[in-house]
C-alpha positions as CSV (number, residue, x, y, z in Angstrom):
1,M,-59.7,51.4,156.7
2,K,-59.0,53.8,153.8
3,K,-61.6,56.1,155.3
4,V,-59.7,56.0,158.7
5,H,-56.4,56.7,156.9
6,Y,-57.9,59.6,155.0
7,S,-59.4,61.1,158.2
8,I,-56.0,60.9,159.9
9,L,-54.4,62.6,156.8
10,V,-57.1,65.4,156.8
11,T,-56.5,65.9,160.5
12,L,-52.8,66.2,160.0
13,V,-53.2,68.6,157.1
14,A,-55.6,70.7,159.1
15,C,-53.1,70.9,161.9
16,F,-50.4,72.0,159.6
17,A,-52.7,74.4,157.8
18,G,-53.9,75.9,161.1
19,C,-50.2,76.6,162.0
20,A,-49.2,77.9,158.6
21,T,-51.5,78.5,155.6
22,V,-55.3,78.4,155.1
23,P,-56.0,75.7,152.4
24,P,-57.4,77.0,149.1
25,S,-61.1,76.6,148.4
26,E,-60.4,74.0,145.7
27,L,-58.8,71.7,148.3
28,V,-61.6,72.3,150.8
29,N,-64.1,71.4,148.1
30,A,-62.1,68.3,147.1
31,R,-62.0,67.1,150.7
32,S,-65.7,67.5,151.1
33,A,-66.5,65.7,147.8
34,Y,-64.4,62.8,148.8
35,Q,-66.0,62.6,152.2
36,Q,-69.4,62.5,150.6
37,A,-68.4,59.8,148.1
38,S,-66.8,57.6,150.7
39,E,-70.0,57.7,152.8
40,G,-72.2,56.7,149.9
41,P,-72.7,53.5,147.9
42,A,-69.5,54.1,146.0
43,K,-67.4,52.4,148.7
44,Q,-69.3,49.1,148.2
45,L,-70.3,49.3,144.6
46,V,-67.4,51.2,142.8
47,P,-64.4,50.9,145.1
48,A,-61.9,51.3,142.2
49,E,-63.3,54.7,141.3
50,L,-63.2,55.8,145.0
51,H,-59.6,54.6,145.2
52,K,-58.7,56.8,142.2
53,A,-60.4,59.8,143.9
54,H,-58.4,59.0,147.1
55,D,-55.1,58.9,145.3
56,A,-55.9,62.2,143.5
57,L,-56.7,63.9,146.8
58,N,-53.5,62.6,148.4
59,L,-51.5,64.2,145.5
60,A,-53.3,67.5,146.2
61,E,-52.6,67.3,149.9
62,Q,-48.9,66.6,149.3
63,S,-48.7,69.5,146.9
64,F,-50.4,71.8,149.5
65,L,-47.8,70.8,152.1
66,K,-45.0,71.6,149.7
67,D,-46.3,74.7,148.1
68,P,-49.7,75.9,149.6
69,D,-50.2,78.9,147.2
70,S,-49.2,77.3,143.9
71,Y,-51.5,76.8,141.0
72,K,-50.4,73.2,140.9
73,T,-52.1,72.6,144.3
74,K,-55.3,74.2,143.1
75,D,-55.3,72.2,139.8
76,L,-54.6,68.8,141.6
77,A,-57.4,69.7,144.2
78,Y,-59.8,70.4,141.3
79,V,-59.0,67.1,139.7
80,A,-59.5,65.3,143.0
81,Q,-62.8,67.0,143.5
82,R,-64.0,65.9,140.0
83,K,-62.9,62.3,140.6
84,S,-64.6,62.2,144.0
85,E,-67.8,63.5,142.4
86,Q,-67.5,61.0,139.6
87,A,-67.0,58.1,142.0
88,G,-70.1,59.3,144.0
89,A,-72.2,59.5,140.9
90,L,-71.1,56.1,139.7
91,G,-71.9,54.6,143.1
92,V,-75.4,56.2,143.0
93,L,-75.9,54.8,139.5
94,A,-74.7,51.3,140.5
95,A,-77.1,51.4,143.5
96,A,-79.9,52.4,141.2
97,R,-79.1,49.5,139.0
98,A,-79.0,47.1,141.9
99,S,-82.3,48.5,143.2
100,K,-83.8,48.0,139.8
101,D,-82.6,44.4,139.7
102,S,-84.2,43.8,143.1
103,A,-87.4,45.4,142.0
104,N,-87.5,43.3,138.9
105,A,-87.1,40.1,141.1
106,D,-89.9,41.2,143.4
107,F,-92.0,42.1,140.4
108,Q,-91.6,38.6,138.9
109,T,-92.6,37.0,142.2
110,K,-95.6,39.2,142.4
111,Q,-96.5,38.5,138.8
112,A,-96.6,34.8,139.6
113,E,-98.9,35.4,142.5
114,I,-101.1,37.7,140.3
115,V,-101.2,35.0,137.6
116,K,-102.7,32.7,140.1
117,Q,-105.3,35.3,141.0
118,G,-106.3,36.0,137.5
119,K,-105.2,37.1,134.1
120,Q,-107.1,40.4,134.4
121,D,-105.2,41.4,137.6
122,L,-101.9,40.5,135.9
123,S,-102.8,42.7,132.9
124,D,-103.7,45.6,135.1
125,S,-100.6,45.1,137.3
126,E,-98.3,45.0,134.3
127,K,-99.8,48.2,133.0
128,R,-99.4,50.0,136.3
129,N,-95.8,48.7,136.7
130,A,-94.9,49.8,133.1
131,D,-96.2,53.3,133.8
132,A,-94.4,53.5,137.1
133,Q,-91.2,52.2,135.6
134,A,-91.4,54.7,132.8
135,E,-91.9,57.5,135.3
136,L,-89.0,56.4,137.3
137,V,-86.7,56.2,134.3
138,K,-87.9,59.6,133.2
139,Q,-87.2,61.1,136.7
140,A,-83.8,59.4,136.8
141,E,-82.9,60.7,133.4
142,M,-84.1,64.2,134.3
143,K,-82.1,64.1,137.6
144,A,-79.0,62.8,135.8
145,A,-79.3,65.5,133.1
146,K,-79.7,68.2,135.7
147,E,-76.8,67.0,137.7
148,K,-74.7,66.9,134.6
149,A,-75.8,70.3,133.5
150,D,-75.1,71.7,137.0
151,A,-71.6,70.2,137.0
152,A,-70.8,71.5,133.5
153,S,-72.1,74.9,134.6
154,Q,-69.9,74.9,137.6
155,R,-66.9,73.8,135.6
156,Q,-67.6,76.5,133.0
157,Q,-67.9,79.2,135.7
158,A,-64.7,78.0,137.4
159,A,-62.9,78.0,134.0
160,I,-64.3,81.5,133.2
161,A,-63.2,82.9,136.6
162,Q,-59.8,81.3,136.3
163,G,-59.5,82.7,132.8
164,K,-60.3,86.2,134.0
165,Q,-57.8,85.8,136.8
166,D,-55.1,84.6,134.4
167,L,-55.9,87.5,132.0
168,N,-55.7,90.0,134.8
169,D,-52.4,88.5,135.9
170,A,-51.0,88.6,132.4
171,E,-52.1,92.2,131.9
172,R,-50.5,93.2,135.1
173,R,-47.2,91.4,134.3
174,A,-47.3,93.0,130.8
175,A,-47.9,96.5,132.3
176,D,-45.0,95.9,134.8
177,T,-42.8,94.8,131.9
178,R,-43.7,97.8,129.8
179,A,-43.1,100.1,132.7
180,E,-39.7,98.5,133.4
181,L,-38.8,98.8,129.7
182,D,-39.8,102.5,129.6
183,K,-37.8,103.1,132.7
184,Q,-34.7,101.4,131.3
185,A,-35.1,103.3,128.0
186,A,-35.5,106.6,129.9
187,L,-32.3,105.8,131.9
188,K,-30.4,104.8,128.8
189,T,-31.5,108.0,127.0
190,A,-30.6,110.2,130.1
191,K,-27.2,108.4,130.3
192,E,-26.5,108.9,126.6
193,K,-27.5,112.6,126.9
194,A,-25.3,113.0,130.0
195,D,-22.4,111.3,128.2
196,A,-22.9,113.4,125.1
197,D,-23.1,116.6,127.2
198,L,-19.9,115.6,129.1
199,Q,-18.0,114.9,125.9
200,Q,-19.2,118.1,124.5
201,Q,-18.2,120.0,127.6
202,Q,-14.8,118.3,127.7
203,A,-14.3,119.1,124.0
204,V,-15.2,122.8,124.7
205,T,-12.9,122.8,127.7
206,L,-10.0,121.4,125.7
207,Q,-10.7,123.8,122.9
208,R,-10.8,126.8,125.3
209,E,-7.6,125.6,127.0
210,Q,-5.9,125.3,123.6
211,E,-7.2,128.7,122.6
212,L,-5.9,130.1,125.9
213,R,-2.5,128.5,125.3
214,D,-2.5,129.8,121.7
215,S,-3.5,133.3,122.9
216,E,-0.9,133.3,125.7
217,K,1.7,132.2,123.1
218,R,0.7,134.9,120.7
219,T,0.7,137.5,123.4
220,A,4.2,136.4,124.5
221,D,5.4,136.4,120.9
222,A,3.9,139.9,120.4
223,F,5.6,141.3,123.5
224,A,8.9,139.7,122.4
225,E,8.6,141.3,118.9
226,L,7.8,144.7,120.5
227,A,10.8,144.4,122.8
228,A,13.0,143.6,119.8
229,L,11.7,146.7,117.9
230,A,12.1,149.3,120.6
231,S,12.4,149.8,124.4
232,L,9.7,148.0,126.3
233,K,9.2,148.4,130.0
234,E,6.6,147.8,132.6
235,E,5.3,150.9,134.5
236,E,2.5,151.6,136.8
237,R,0.4,152.9,134.0
238,G,1.1,149.8,131.8
239,L,3.6,148.5,129.3
240,V,5.4,151.4,127.6
241,L,6.9,151.1,124.2
242,T,9.3,154.0,123.5
243,L,10.1,155.0,119.8
244,S,12.8,157.4,119.1
245,G,11.5,160.6,117.4
246,S,14.5,160.7,115.1
247,I,13.4,157.6,113.3
248,L,9.8,158.7,113.0
249,F,9.9,162.4,112.0
250,R,12.2,165.0,110.6
251,S,13.2,167.8,112.9
252,A,10.2,170.1,113.7
253,E,7.8,168.0,111.5
254,S,4.9,165.6,112.2
255,T,4.9,163.7,108.9
256,L,6.0,160.1,109.3
257,L,9.3,159.2,107.5
258,P,9.2,156.2,105.1
259,Q,11.5,154.1,107.4
260,A,9.1,155.1,110.3
261,Q,6.2,153.4,108.4
262,V,8.2,150.2,108.1
263,K,8.8,150.1,111.8
264,L,5.3,151.1,112.6
265,D,4.0,148.2,110.4
266,Q,6.0,145.8,112.6
267,V,4.7,147.5,115.7
268,A,1.1,147.4,114.4
269,K,1.3,143.7,113.6
270,S,2.3,142.9,117.2
271,L,-0.2,145.3,118.7
272,L,-3.1,143.8,116.7
273,T,-2.4,140.5,118.6
274,L,-3.3,142.4,121.8
275,R,-6.1,144.6,120.5
276,T,-9.0,142.8,122.1
277,T,-7.6,143.2,125.6
278,R,-5.5,146.4,125.6
279,N,-6.3,150.1,125.2
280,L,-3.5,152.2,123.8
281,I,-2.5,155.8,124.6
282,I,-0.1,157.4,122.1
283,E,2.0,160.1,123.8
284,G,4.1,162.6,121.9
285,H,7.2,164.2,123.6
286,T,9.6,167.0,122.7
287,D,12.8,168.5,124.1
288,S,12.8,171.8,125.9
289,Q,13.8,173.9,122.9
290,G,11.1,176.1,121.5
291,T,8.1,177.6,123.2
292,Q,5.7,175.5,125.3
293,E,2.8,176.1,123.0
294,Y,4.8,175.1,119.9
295,N,6.1,172.0,121.6
296,Q,2.6,171.1,122.8
297,S,1.2,171.4,119.3
298,L,4.1,169.5,117.7
299,S,3.8,166.6,120.2
300,Q,0.1,166.4,119.7
301,R,0.4,166.3,115.9
302,R,3.1,163.6,116.1
303,A,0.9,161.5,118.5
304,D,-2.0,161.9,116.2
305,A,0.1,160.8,113.2
306,V,1.1,157.6,114.9
307,R,-2.4,157.0,116.2
308,D,-3.9,157.5,112.7
309,Y,-1.4,155.1,111.2
310,L,-2.1,152.3,113.6
311,V,-5.9,152.8,113.1
312,Q,-5.2,152.6,109.3
313,K,-3.5,149.3,109.9
314,G,-6.5,147.9,111.7
315,Y,-6.3,148.8,115.3
316,P,-9.8,149.7,116.7
317,A,-10.1,153.5,116.9
318,S,-12.3,153.1,120.0
319,Q,-9.3,151.5,121.8
320,I,-6.6,154.1,121.0
321,Q,-6.1,157.7,122.1
322,S,-3.4,160.3,121.4
323,R,-1.9,162.9,123.7
324,G,0.6,165.7,123.3
325,R,2.9,165.9,126.4
326,S,5.3,168.7,125.1
327,E,8.5,168.7,127.1
328,S,6.7,168.0,130.4
329,S,8.0,164.4,130.9
330,P,11.7,164.3,130.0
331,I,13.6,161.1,130.4
332,A,17.1,162.7,130.0
333,D,18.9,166.0,130.6
334,N,17.9,168.6,127.9
335,A,21.3,170.3,128.5
336,S,23.1,167.9,126.1
337,A,22.3,167.0,122.5
338,E,22.1,163.3,123.4
339,G,19.6,164.1,126.2
340,R,17.4,166.2,124.0
341,A,17.5,163.5,121.3
342,N,16.2,161.0,123.9
343,N,13.5,163.3,125.0
344,R,12.2,163.7,121.4
345,R,10.2,160.5,121.4
346,V,6.8,158.8,120.9
347,E,5.6,156.4,123.6
348,I,2.9,153.8,123.1
349,V,1.3,153.0,126.4
350,M,-0.5,149.7,126.6
351,E,-2.9,150.0,129.6
352,R,-3.7,147.2,131.9
353,E,-5.9,144.4,130.4
354,V,-9.6,145.0,130.4
355,Q,-12.6,142.8,129.7
356,A,-12.4,141.3,126.2
357,V,-14.6,143.0,123.6
358,K,-17.4,140.6,122.5
């Protein structure tokens, strides 16, 4: 009956397997081992051992239905196979023992007959029987030893193969883990670098913005100071700071007066704030009195005097020029004393901004 139940179970498992997943080799081997054991003497002589093998195979089949590809299914199938093989071996051994008992009974009967026939025949028969029995025992022992060695070899080979597979799986998982850790470390490093670069860039931007605000404030303050010192106006040629000639020079001279130096010190201080972006042109002007040649020479000397003073105070010589304009550009009528006084002047022209000197 158990054999019929198991056949039905195997059929159902095969149907499910055919529709879903191919059973592992361990389960196929376990089924075959149980089938062989149930068809041998174990069914009659060691039914308890065969029942254990049957239960073990059922557990493997149930695990296969739940999780076909799991290691648990393979392990349970392996156990079921070994129990089936053990039941079969025990059945064979029991059969051998039963056969031996039967042979002994026959032997005793024959011995009684031989005794009747003669003591010599009995002695010869006993010797032959002893030799035959020894040979049978020897062959049985050799067979059992070979089967045991074969089973042990198979188990060892299976264990080695499984160990290699487990090692390969572990190495692959370790490699995957190392690769993932390396990837995460690289991403972390890249993020930290990007964050550091962004912070540095933001700091530089803030610093430049602050420097720009400071520069704009200094520029505005410098222009305000210049406007407070003298007339400052915007023209097409640039910002023009006009200094009265009477506060800079004595009449017909080009040497700076002491009070002129004080005012030029204040002018130089403000201009130095703008020196990196502004080129200067110092223009000397006269009234219409005197000859044109004299006025040209006087206006040039006065422009040179102011230029040299500003250079002495630190303004770059490469960014400042001097020009004598004589009486060619009056700003008032030379017919009156007041107009001539206004025409006698020095103008500091701040040209339009250029690229900052680096």
